[in-house]
MIGULUM-359619 format. One line per 3 residues: number of its first residue (from 0); their letters; for each residue x, y, z of C-alpha. Coordinates in steps of 0.5 Angstrom, whole numbers, plus 500, padded with zeros to 3 digits. Last residue first. Layout:
# MIGULUM-359619
NUM> a> X/Y/Z; ...
This chain:
# MIGULUM-359619
489> nse> 575/567/443; 578/561/439; 574/557/444
486> gme> 576/551/448; 571/546/451; 572/545/458
483> sls> 565/547/460; 563/540/456; 567/536/461
480> ade> 574/534/463; 574/529/469; 575/533/475
477> rdh> 581/537/478; 579/542/483; 583/548/481
474> plt> 578/551/477; 573/551/483; 567/547/484
471> srk> 561/549/488; 559/543/493; 551/543/492
468> srl> 546/546/495; 541/543/500; 534/543/499
465> yay> 531/541/506; 524/538/504; 518/540/508
462> pta> 513/542/504; 514/537/499; 520/536/494
459> ylf> 515/533/489; 509/538/489; 514/544/490
456> nsv> 515/542/482; 508/545/481; 511/552/481
453> rsm> 515/551/475; 522/550/472; 526/551/478
450> yid> 530/556/482; 532/556/489; 536/561/493
447> ayg> 535/566/487; 540/572/488; 546/571/486
444> evq> 547/564/482; 541/567/478; 544/573/477
441> ral> 550/569/474; 546/565/470; 543/571/467
438> lsk> 550/573/465; 551/567/462; 556/562/464
435> dng> 562/560/461; 562/555/455; 559/559/450
432> arm> 554/564/454; 551/559/458; 544/559/462
429> vlg> 540/561/457; 542/555/452; 544/556/445
426> wnp> 543/563/442; 542/562/434; 539/555/434
423> nsl> 535/555/441; 535/549/445; 542/546/443
420> ggy> 545/550/438; 552/551/441; 552/544/443
417> sqa> 551/542/435; 557/547/434; 561/543/439
414> mpg> 560/538/435; 561/540/428; 568/543/431
411> iqr> 571/537/434; 572/532/428; 575/539/424
408> dqr> 579/541/430; 582/534/430; 584/534/423
405> tlt> 587/541/425; 590/539/431; 594/532/428
402> rrl> 596/536/421; 600/541/426; 602/535/431
399> kdl> 606/532/424; 608/540/423; 611/539/430
396> eea> 615/533/428; 618/535/422; 621/541/425
393> ltn> 623/537/431; 627/533/426; 629/539/422
390> lds> 632/542/428; 636/536/430; 639/536/424
387> nss> 640/543/422; 645/542/428; 644/547/435
384> ged> 646/554/435; 644/555/442; 638/560/440
381> qlr> 635/555/435; 635/549/440; 632/554/445
378> qyi> 626/555/440; 626/548/438; 625/546/445
375> lrl> 619/552/445; 615/548/440; 617/542/442
372> rnf> 613/543/449; 607/547/446; 606/541/441
369> rte> 606/536/446; 601/540/450; 597/541/444
366> vee> 597/534/443; 595/532/450; 589/537/450
363> kel> 587/535/443; 586/528/446; 583/531/452
360> mlr> 578/534/447; 577/529/443; 574/525/450
357> tle> 569/530/452; 566/531/445; 565/523/445
354> sqd> 562/524/452; 558/530/450; 556/526/443
351> ekf> 553/521/448; 550/526/453; 546/530/447
348> eal> 540/527/448; 540/529/456; 542/536/454
345> ari> 536/537/450; 532/535/456; 535/539/461
342> epe> 534/545/456; 527/543/454; 525/543/462
339> ler> 530/549/464; 526/554/458; 521/555/464
336> lil> 525/559/468; 521/560/475; 526/563/480
333> atr> 525/563/488; 527/567/493; 528/568/501
330> wrl> 526/574/504; 532/579/505; 528/585/505
327> lnk> 532/590/500; 537/585/497; 533/579/497
324> svq> 526/582/495; 529/587/490; 533/581/486
321> vda> 528/576/486; 521/579/484; 522/585/480
318> ymh> 529/584/478; 529/576/474; 522/576/473
315> dgv> 519/569/474; 517/569/481; 516/566/487
312> yli> 518/569/495; 520/566/501; 518/569/507
309> qeg> 522/566/514; 529/568/512; 526/576/512
306> avg> 521/577/517; 514/575/519; 509/576/524
303> ylt> 503/575/519; 500/581/518; 506/585/519
300> evl> 511/581/515; 504/583/509; 504/590/511
297> ran> 511/591/510; 512/589/503; 507/594/500
294> ggv> 500/596/499; 497/596/492; 490/593/491
291> yvk> 488/589/495; 484/582/496; 482/579/503
288> gee> 482/572/507; 487/575/512; 487/582/514
285> lgk> 491/588/512; 492/593/517; 488/596/523
282> igv> 491/603/521; 486/604/515; 486/601/509
279> psl> 483/605/504; 477/602/500; 475/600/493
276> lge> 471/598/489; 472/592/483; 466/592/480
273> edq> 465/584/481; 470/583/487; 466/588/491
270> vve> 470/591/497; 477/591/493; 481/593/500
267> fap> 486/599/499; 493/599/500; 498/605/502
264> nss> 505/605/498; 510/605/504; 516/603/499
261> dff> 522/598/498; 519/592/496; 512/595/493
258> spk> 517/599/489; 519/592/485; 513/591/484
255> rss> 507/596/483; 502/591/487; 497/592/482
252> viv> 494/586/486; 494/583/493; 490/577/495
249> ldf> 492/574/502; 490/567/505; 490/564/499
246> ldr> 489/557/495; 481/558/497; 481/564/492
243> wtq> 482/559/487; 475/556/487; 472/551/492
240> gep> 465/548/492; 467/541/489; 475/541/490
237> mqk> 479/545/485; 481/543/478; 476/547/475
234> dfa> 477/553/478; 485/553/477; 487/556/470
231> aem> 480/560/467; 479/563/474; 486/565/475
228> vrr> 485/569/468; 478/572/471; 481/574/478
225> tys> 487/577/476; 484/580/470; 479/584/474
222> wds> 483/586/480; 490/588/475; 496/585/474
219> nti> 502/587/478; 501/581/482; 503/578/490
216> lvl> 498/572/491; 500/570/499; 500/563/501
213> kkg> 501/562/509; 505/556/511; 501/551/514
210> alr> 503/544/512; 496/544/509; 497/550/507
207> qdr> 503/548/503; 499/541/500; 494/546/498
204> lar> 499/549/493; 502/543/491; 495/540/489
201> vtd> 493/546/485; 500/547/481; 500/539/480
198> pdh> 494/540/473; 498/545/470; 495/549/465
195> diy> 499/552/459; 494/558/458; 494/562/451
192> aep> 489/558/447; 484/555/453; 484/563/455
189> eal> 480/565/449; 476/572/450; 481/572/456
186> iae> 488/572/451; 484/578/447; 482/582/453
183> klm> 489/581/455; 492/585/450; 487/590/448
180> gea> 488/592/455; 489/600/453; 495/600/458
177> hse> 498/593/456; 498/595/448; 500/602/450
174> dla> 506/599/453; 507/594/447; 508/600/442
171> rhv> 512/604/448; 517/599/448; 517/600/440
168> trh> 518/607/439; 524/607/445; 527/602/441
165> lee> 527/606/435; 529/612/440; 535/608/442
162> ygm> 537/605/435; 538/613/432; 535/619/429
159> vek> 528/616/427; 523/620/423; 526/616/416
156> ieg> 524/609/417; 526/606/410; 533/607/410
153> adl> 536/600/409; 539/601/417; 533/603/419
150> kdv> 528/597/416; 533/592/419; 533/595/426
147> mqt> 526/595/426; 526/587/425; 531/587/431
144> fmc> 526/591/435; 520/587/433; 524/581/436
141> aes> 526/585/442; 518/587/443; 516/580/442
138> msf> 521/577/447; 520/582/453; 515/578/456
135> ltn> 519/572/457; 522/576/462; 529/578/464
132> lfv> 531/581/457; 536/586/460; 536/593/457
129> yrg> 543/596/455; 545/603/454; 542/606/461
126> skf> 548/601/465; 545/597/470; 548/591/465
123> dvv> 555/594/465; 558/590/459; 565/590/459
120> trs> 567/593/453; 574/593/450; 573/587/445
117> yir> 565/589/443; 565/592/436; 572/589/433
114> rqe> 570/582/436; 563/582/433; 565/584/427
111> dyp> 571/579/427; 566/573/430; 561/574/425
108> lmr> 555/577/427; 548/574/427; 544/578/422
105> sgh> 536/580/425; 539/587/427; 546/587/429
102> saq> 547/580/432; 552/578/438; 555/572/441
99> kvy> 560/573/447; 559/579/449; 564/580/456
96> gfr> 560/582/462; 564/577/467; 558/573/467
93> nvm> 557/572/460; 554/576/456; 549/575/450
90> iin> 548/581/445; 542/584/441; 545/589/437
87> gce> 542/597/435; 549/599/436; 547/604/442
84> kdi> 541/601/444; 545/594/446; 539/590/447
81> mlg> 541/584/452; 539/577/452; 537/573/459
78> riv> 531/570/456; 531/568/448; 531/572/442
75> sdp> 530/571/434; 527/564/435; 520/566/436
72> qye> 520/569/429; 514/574/429; 511/576/422
69> lge> 513/582/417; 509/582/411; 507/590/412
66> vpw> 511/593/418; 514/599/414; 513/604/420
63> grd> 506/609/418; 505/611/425; 499/607/425
60> alk> 503/601/422; 507/602/429; 501/601/433
57> akv> 499/595/429; 505/591/429; 506/592/437
54> fey> 499/588/437; 501/583/433; 507/582/437
51> arr> 503/581/443; 499/576/439; 505/572/438
48> ewa> 508/573/444; 502/570/447; 502/564/443
45> dtn> 509/563/443; 509/563/450; 503/558/452
42> yhi> 502/561/458; 504/558/465; 500/561/471
39> lty> 503/560/478; 509/564/475; 509/566/468
36> dmd> 504/571/470; 502/570/478; 507/572/483
33> ygi> 507/568/489; 509/570/496; 510/564/501
30> ari> 509/564/509; 512/561/515; 518/558/512
27> srl> 522/554/517; 520/548/514; 522/549/507
24> nlt> 530/549/509; 534/552/504; 541/552/502
21> rnc> 543/557/497; 544/556/490; 539/550/490
18> fie> 535/546/484; 528/544/484; 527/538/480
15> rer> 522/538/474; 527/537/469; 531/532/473
12> gpt> 525/527/471; 518/525/474; 519/526/481
9> tls> 516/521/485; 510/524/489; 505/519/486
6> dll> 510/513/487; 510/514/495; 502/512/495
3> pei> 505/506/490; 509/504/495; 506/505/502
0> m> 500/500/500
């Protein structure tokens, strides 16, 4: 009897695990805050961003911009890239701020051109020159920007003075679509086309409540949209007689994150669900079971008598959800990265090639070591005036090793290229920049205590898990060579 029950909580695969940067004892967590969009609610990214793109396209067409015939290209960008507003480029940056890949508009830049532009540049993502694509909501905007760069370079957009103004106009078009409610109304008109239902989420949240956790929904979306999209996503999965509201002890909408975490913004109670009529919150503060507009994190801490490491906040936005709550309040943090699932599967499928690539790289390292040592000996013998016969023997061996290295590069090249195109043919993996960690990965390490592909991964960990971080490795920790040791020409 026991084993079948345990089987129901067996993690379905590595892609559904919780990955830990900083040890976290879930038993010590008394309250869990959840973002909604792309956190509790998973959208069909391609469908959502394609629709958002069409709204942006219509806005730009109203300005007379040449957008006819353009289509959304889902592979053109990924989360974690940056827009360089000065050069009109999209760039992939490693953890040290060095550009590892770049495109100008929709054209991927060859290495020599990329090096000419960025060889002396260390990217500071806080600089006003760059826009960090740290949420999936950025994809449609970035795609349109790359296409408009092509149009601007071709002289088809006359009134724009440069790439920064170009980006500002594209960004404003998307903001207007959100502000006017057109995009959200389109989603709500046929939610089944846009919401990617996860049947495990309700069970995971109910388990957390049964374990005594206080659950708080904190979203920037307004009450009308929140209520309707949560109904569409969860009500059918709830026990009879219950709705999504029974999952949460407190609901906060229009929270204005990231300022929610560092301000004293007032809160207003939603006193009538349908009309959304508001009443100001007085000195008594927040109350359980109610819905509020605005407010701030201190009000939540006061309500539950908790602070800092007793609260876990779960969201998808690297800055507005994770970095700010960690830096200002020392809340524990969890980042949702939906891209982990296809990326982990792609890496698993590449496993055999990875083993072969590792073997080839080890062989190449041995040849390179021999070549470099003989080259140094040849140089010394020349300096010492050794006989031509000795030098000729060494020259022949060096030439032989040089041919071997060329042959090895021909074998390694296609396999390394395949690895670089895993998950996305242009940009590869979101957590990698070449053979190094990406800037996004560095941000995840620095601010997310844990990260995972979806909220329902909590189901398999249980609310009582002691999540332990793995031992960090350093370059001098000698281990077998792996993909991370693949050499790069740049």
